[in-house]
VMD Tcl script that draws the C-alpha trace (Angstrom):
set ca {
  {26.76 -0.32 23.44}
  {29.25 -0.90 20.98}
  {29.12 -3.19 17.47}
  {29.99 -3.27 13.80}
  {27.64 -4.07 11.00}
  {27.46 -3.98 7.31}
  {26.87 -0.63 5.69}
  {23.52 -1.73 3.48}
  {22.00 -4.02 6.21}
  {22.14 -1.08 8.60}
  {21.20 1.54 5.96}
  {18.06 -0.28 4.96}
  {16.85 -1.11 8.48}
  {16.99 2.36 9.45}
  {15.67 3.67 6.41}
  {12.42 1.32 6.77}
  {11.90 1.94 10.35}
  {12.42 5.94 10.19}
  {9.86 5.83 7.23}
  {6.87 5.23 9.72}
  {8.15 7.98 12.18}
  {6.03 11.38 12.57}
  {7.35 14.21 10.72}
  {5.58 16.33 13.69}
  {5.68 13.81 16.80}
  {3.93 14.81 19.73}
  {6.80 14.32 22.14}
  {10.43 14.65 20.87}
  {11.39 10.95 21.72}
  {8.91 9.64 19.15}
  {10.99 11.05 16.32}
  {14.04 8.74 16.94}
  {14.81 5.50 16.18}
  {15.98 2.82 19.25}
  {19.09 0.76 18.50}
  {19.34 -1.83 20.67}
  {22.15 -4.80 20.68}
  {21.98 -7.92 22.24}
  {23.24 -11.41 22.12}
  {25.21 -10.43 18.52}
  {21.87 -8.94 17.40}
  {20.67 -5.22 16.52}
  {17.03 -4.50 16.74}
  {15.89 -1.24 15.11}
  {12.47 0.07 16.16}
  {10.02 3.14 15.90}
  {7.00 3.65 17.48}
  {4.71 6.58 17.48}
  {1.71 4.81 19.65}
  {-0.08 4.11 16.26}
  {2.29 2.26 14.28}
  {5.42 0.08 15.47}
  {8.21 -1.14 13.33}
  {11.11 -3.38 14.29}
  {13.85 -4.89 12.08}
  {16.39 -7.31 13.41}
  {20.20 -7.41 11.72}
  {23.03 -9.68 12.67}
  {25.91 -7.67 13.79}
  {29.58 -8.22 15.54}
  {28.54 -6.85 19.32}
  {31.21 -5.95 21.45}
  {29.05 -4.53 24.27}
  {25.17 -5.05 24.57}
  {23.25 -1.86 25.25}
  {20.58 0.93 23.53}
  {20.57 4.34 22.15}
  {17.92 6.34 21.00}
  {18.97 8.70 18.09}
  {16.93 11.04 15.41}
  {15.29 8.64 12.98}
  {15.73 10.67 9.86}
  {19.12 12.06 10.31}
  {20.44 8.49 11.12}
  {18.58 7.54 7.65}
  {20.33 10.15 5.56}
  {23.65 9.58 7.12}
  {23.49 5.61 6.68}
  {22.45 6.24 3.14}
  {25.40 8.39 2.29}
  {28.27 6.25 3.92}
  {30.71 4.41 1.63}
  {30.27 0.51 1.02}
  {32.56 -0.22 4.22}
  {31.50 -1.63 7.54}
  {30.62 0.53 10.20}
  {31.56 0.92 13.71}
  {28.90 2.31 16.14}
  {29.30 3.11 19.57}
  {27.40 4.75 22.49}
  {29.55 7.24 24.33}
  {28.09 9.44 26.91}
  {25.25 11.42 25.43}
  {26.36 10.76 22.15}
  {26.32 8.15 19.68}
  {29.71 7.60 17.50}
  {29.62 6.58 13.99}
  {32.94 5.58 12.20}
  {32.73 4.33 8.56}
  {36.06 4.26 6.71}
  {37.43 7.78 7.17}
  {34.24 9.25 8.01}
  {32.92 9.92 11.39}
  {29.58 11.41 12.71}
  {28.74 12.28 16.20}
  {25.14 12.42 17.26}
  {23.30 13.58 20.39}
  {21.14 11.00 21.74}
  {17.68 11.18 23.70}
  {16.68 9.41 26.79}
  {16.06 5.87 26.42}
  {14.21 5.72 29.56}
  {11.45 8.08 27.70}
  {10.84 5.98 24.89}
  {7.58 3.92 24.78}
  {7.64 0.11 24.83}
  {6.86 -1.34 21.64}
  {3.49 -3.28 21.81}
  {3.53 -6.74 21.65}
  {2.89 -8.78 18.53}
  {-1.06 -10.06 18.63}
  {-1.77 -13.76 18.08}
  {-1.07 -14.90 14.68}
  {-3.98 -15.60 12.26}
  {-2.75 -17.14 9.37}
  {-0.05 -16.80 6.43}
  {0.26 -15.54 3.18}
  {2.50 -15.76 0.32}
  {4.80 -12.43 0.65}
  {4.65 -11.86 -2.87}
  {1.05 -12.41 -3.80}
  {0.21 -10.28 -0.35}
  {2.60 -7.13 -1.96}
  {0.67 -7.32 -5.47}
  {-2.89 -7.68 -3.76}
  {-2.18 -4.70 -1.38}
  {-0.69 -2.63 -4.27}
  {-4.20 -3.52 -6.20}
  {-6.63 -2.37 -3.53}
  {-4.85 0.26 -1.53}
  {-5.00 2.85 -4.55}
  {-8.37 2.95 -4.26}
  {-8.33 4.37 -0.39}
  {-9.52 7.52 0.31}
  {-6.94 10.25 1.54}
  {-9.08 12.68 3.10}
  {-8.04 12.41 6.73}
  {-11.49 13.88 7.90}
  {-13.25 10.89 6.76}
  {-10.88 8.29 8.44}
  {-12.91 5.62 7.81}
  {-12.15 5.83 3.95}
  {-8.32 6.06 4.13}
  {-8.47 2.23 5.32}
  {-8.31 -1.10 3.66}
  {-10.96 -3.59 4.86}
  {-9.48 -7.09 5.56}
  {-12.02 -9.76 5.33}
  {-11.12 -13.13 6.71}
  {-13.19 -16.06 5.87}
  {-11.90 -19.41 6.33}
  {-9.16 -19.95 3.49}
  {-10.24 -16.87 1.78}
  {-8.65 -13.68 2.38}
  {-10.81 -10.58 0.91}
  {-9.34 -6.87 0.65}
  {-11.53 -3.76 -0.03}
  {-11.07 -0.08 -0.42}
  {-12.82 2.80 -1.53}
  {-12.45 6.58 -1.60}
  {-16.41 6.88 -2.49}
  {-15.38 7.53 -6.22}
  {-14.02 4.29 -7.00}
  {-13.70 0.89 -5.52}
  {-11.15 -1.98 -5.49}
  {-11.57 -5.56 -4.33}
  {-9.18 -8.53 -4.55}
  {-10.12 -12.16 -3.06}
  {-7.29 -14.78 -2.71}
  {-6.53 -17.88 -0.90}
  {-4.50 -17.91 2.33}
  {-3.64 -20.11 4.94}
  {-5.58 -19.50 8.30}
  {-4.57 -20.85 11.58}
  {-8.15 -21.45 12.55}
  {-9.98 -22.69 9.49}
  {-13.24 -21.67 10.70}
  {-11.95 -17.79 11.18}
  {-14.49 -15.04 10.38}
  {-12.84 -11.77 11.12}
  {-13.05 -8.10 9.69}
  {-10.51 -5.45 10.42}
  {-9.82 -1.81 8.75}
  {-6.35 -1.00 8.40}
  {-4.79 2.37 7.20}
  {-4.01 2.05 3.82}
  {-0.76 4.05 4.03}
  {0.58 1.76 6.71}
  {-0.36 -1.58 4.84}
  {1.18 -0.45 1.39}
  {4.38 0.54 3.03}
  {4.15 -2.77 4.84}
  {3.47 -5.13 1.73}
  {6.02 -3.25 -0.26}
  {8.94 -3.86 2.03}
  {7.75 -7.33 2.81}
  {7.01 -8.51 -0.48}
  {10.48 -8.46 -2.25}
  {11.91 -10.48 0.78}
  {10.29 -13.75 -0.45}
  {8.86 -16.49 2.06}
  {5.41 -15.79 3.79}
  {4.22 -13.24 5.99}
  {2.38 -13.85 9.18}
  {-0.80 -11.93 9.90}
  {-1.58 -11.43 13.49}
  {-4.88 -9.86 14.77}
  {-6.19 -8.63 18.10}
  {-9.82 -7.19 18.47}
  {-11.47 -5.54 20.99}
  {-14.53 -3.15 21.17}
  {-15.25 -0.70 18.53}
  {-12.59 1.59 17.26}
  {-10.20 -0.79 19.25}
  {-7.68 -3.46 17.80}
  {-4.33 -4.09 16.47}
  {-3.00 -5.79 13.45}
  {0.54 -7.20 12.98}
  {2.46 -8.19 10.17}
  {6.03 -10.21 10.30}
  {7.96 -11.52 7.61}
  {11.64 -12.39 7.60}
  {13.39 -10.20 9.77}
  {10.82 -7.46 10.10}
  {7.70 -7.08 12.24}
  {5.16 -4.07 11.99}
  {2.22 -3.54 13.81}
  {-0.61 -1.01 13.58}
  {-3.83 0.10 15.35}
  {-6.94 -0.28 13.38}
  {-9.22 2.29 12.28}
  {-12.83 2.06 13.52}
  {-14.71 0.05 10.94}
  {-17.98 -0.60 12.75}
  {-20.13 1.31 9.91}
  {-17.89 0.45 6.90}
  {-20.69 0.53 4.28}
  {-21.42 -2.54 2.43}
  {-19.20 -1.95 -0.56}
  {-19.70 -5.45 -1.92}
  {-23.45 -4.34 -3.26}
  {-22.04 -1.42 -5.48}
  {-20.81 -4.29 -7.96}
  {-23.58 -4.54 -10.27}
  {-25.02 -8.57 -10.87}
  {-25.42 -8.37 -14.39}
  {-23.90 -5.77 -17.43}
  {-25.70 -4.68 -20.39}
  {-22.55 -4.34 -23.03}
  {-18.75 -5.04 -22.64}
  {-15.42 -4.17 -23.94}
  {-12.17 -5.95 -24.14}
  {-8.88 -3.87 -24.65}
  {-5.45 -3.88 -24.32}
  {-4.40 -2.41 -21.22}
  {-1.08 -1.02 -22.13}
  {-2.68 0.45 -25.69}
  {-5.54 2.04 -23.39}
  {-3.21 3.43 -21.04}
  {-1.46 5.12 -23.55}
  {-4.25 6.86 -25.29}
  {-5.90 7.86 -22.15}
  {-2.49 9.54 -21.25}
  {-2.20 11.45 -24.61}
  {-5.53 12.60 -24.86}
  {-6.02 13.62 -21.31}
  {-2.86 16.18 -21.75}
  {-5.58 18.85 -22.73}
  {-8.06 17.87 -20.21}
  {-8.37 20.12 -16.95}
  {-7.87 18.60 -13.42}
  {-11.71 18.19 -13.14}
  {-12.10 17.08 -16.92}
  {-13.19 13.72 -17.59}
  {-12.12 11.91 -20.82}
  {-14.61 10.34 -22.75}
  {-14.95 6.58 -24.28}
  {-17.06 6.10 -27.04}
  {-17.75 2.13 -27.72}
  {-19.25 0.72 -30.74}
  {-18.73 -1.99 -32.98}
  {-16.18 -0.11 -35.10}
  {-13.96 0.04 -31.67}
  {-13.16 2.63 -29.02}
  {-12.85 6.60 -29.50}
  {-10.86 8.34 -26.38}
  {-11.74 12.12 -26.41}
  {-10.83 14.83 -24.22}
  {-11.58 18.74 -24.03}
  {-14.40 21.29 -25.00}
  {-15.48 23.31 -27.71}
  {-13.61 26.44 -27.09}
  {-10.88 24.94 -25.25}
  {-7.82 22.34 -26.29}
  {-9.58 19.13 -27.83}
  {-8.02 15.68 -28.49}
  {-9.05 12.44 -29.47}
  {-7.71 8.92 -30.83}
  {-9.07 5.85 -32.10}
  {-7.79 2.14 -31.15}
  {-9.04 -1.20 -31.35}
  {-11.48 -2.99 -28.96}
  {-13.62 -5.68 -28.80}
  {-17.41 -4.39 -27.81}
  {-20.45 -6.00 -27.49}
  {-23.69 -4.29 -26.68}
  {-25.61 -0.94 -27.79}
  {-22.97 2.13 -28.15}
  {-21.97 3.70 -25.36}
  {-20.26 6.88 -24.31}
  {-19.12 7.66 -20.96}
  {-16.81 9.76 -19.00}
  {-14.28 8.88 -16.37}
  {-11.32 10.55 -14.31}
  {-8.21 9.82 -16.48}
  {-6.32 9.02 -13.26}
  {-8.79 6.79 -11.65}
  {-9.17 4.88 -14.95}
  {-5.31 4.73 -15.58}
  {-4.68 3.55 -11.83}
  {-7.61 0.96 -12.17}
  {-5.91 -0.46 -15.59}
  {-2.25 -0.44 -14.62}
  {-2.92 -2.38 -11.43}
  {-4.90 -5.52 -13.46}
  {-1.56 -7.35 -13.70}
  {-2.76 -8.48 -17.15}
  {-2.28 -7.97 -21.13}
  {-6.12 -7.40 -21.53}
  {-8.89 -5.56 -19.46}
  {-12.62 -6.18 -19.83}
  {-14.97 -3.29 -19.13}
  {-18.56 -4.12 -18.01}
  {-21.31 -1.46 -18.17}
  {-24.99 -1.63 -17.25}
  {-25.19 2.06 -18.95}
  {-23.33 5.21 -18.81}
  {-24.36 6.48 -15.67}
  {-24.03 3.77 -13.67}
  {-20.22 2.19 -12.05}
  {-18.14 0.28 -14.42}
  {-16.48 -2.71 -13.62}
  {-12.94 -3.19 -14.90}
  {-11.32 -7.02 -14.53}
  {-8.24 -8.61 -15.79}
  {-8.16 -10.99 -18.93}
  {-5.44 -13.09 -20.22}
  {-4.19 -12.82 -23.53}
  {-7.03 -15.19 -24.89}
  {-9.68 -12.52 -23.46}
  {-10.52 -14.91 -20.56}
  {-11.56 -13.15 -17.45}
  {-8.93 -13.65 -14.64}
  {-10.81 -14.06 -11.43}
  {-9.92 -12.65 -8.28}
  {-9.88 -8.92 -8.92}
  {-12.29 -6.35 -9.53}
  {-12.11 -2.78 -9.87}
  {-15.14 -0.50 -9.82}
  {-15.33 3.25 -11.22}
  {-17.73 5.83 -11.01}
  {-18.76 7.42 -14.49}
  {-18.69 11.28 -14.39}
  {-21.80 12.71 -15.99}
  {-21.24 14.72 -19.28}
  {-23.03 16.46 -21.83}
  {-22.10 16.87 -25.55}
}
mol new
graphics top color blue
foreach p $ca { graphics top sphere $p radius 0.5 }
foreach p [lrange $ca 0 end-1] q [lrange $ca 1 end] { graphics top cylinder $p $q radius 0.2 }
display resetview
């Protein structure tokens, strides 16, 4: 194997592939990235039996072939190379990399020991890449991080005709985004539970590429199945989580509300951040709504305390509710709108945050539910 490639293209390809590699692989070869050259194209791929990733880069190929090297080491090296073309060649049990006057010799691993990448499942449809990236970012923030509850670490994707919905919850908050997409089958009705981290990394990478993302889906029995995404020259696949017993989280959204507030997103984020400086990790911030506006408070009688008033349009009986400050900020920052509408049943039931435009009109498609924290005053 011998080829020449542009430094930036190589660095981007290796960095994206190496990002999903396991830090503690079950077998050494799973820490490697496969470099395979054929017909003037370099295929950079990684696979850990759960997630696969592959990107294709155009190169000047002198000799076809393949080599398997440490992914993280190669990513660090290619990122640090000077802005010049890179010559790479497999020589015996080593990979030689030359860029300008910089030269590296890396040990290779047996190519024959590397597992074959899974085939891409059958295409289910297409979605705008930028819209896909935004939607995933809005929803994935609410997914759980506790690996002992794997179901909560996923994003549930619901495909019903031309409507695509994404939901995620860690039991303390719930995010849901509904949007239009272009299914291959207009009568499609499928659900899939995708690891949130994999989905977020994929969307973050494919979104800036523009164009469309093709979603591919294959489902088997309980706990089985695979999802794939392809955009530009990149493709990734992931095993699905077992979502057979995923809770009916849509029912958590209240059908009605008794009070409602409209606030500036940027202003509320700034106020909550300032006031929360005196709050300990498990201490909520208190939001007191009335016809006069909003007062945000944190701290106790014998501790550091803070409060700040700000403008808010409120309808309903005066209300004081406590929230985890970071969960509140996460929801507000992902509205992608100048204003937020907060809807309440009472101080002890979930609140729903929705985006609103400059005129205060609710923008449909995204809802963020946050559980209140009971407080005594």
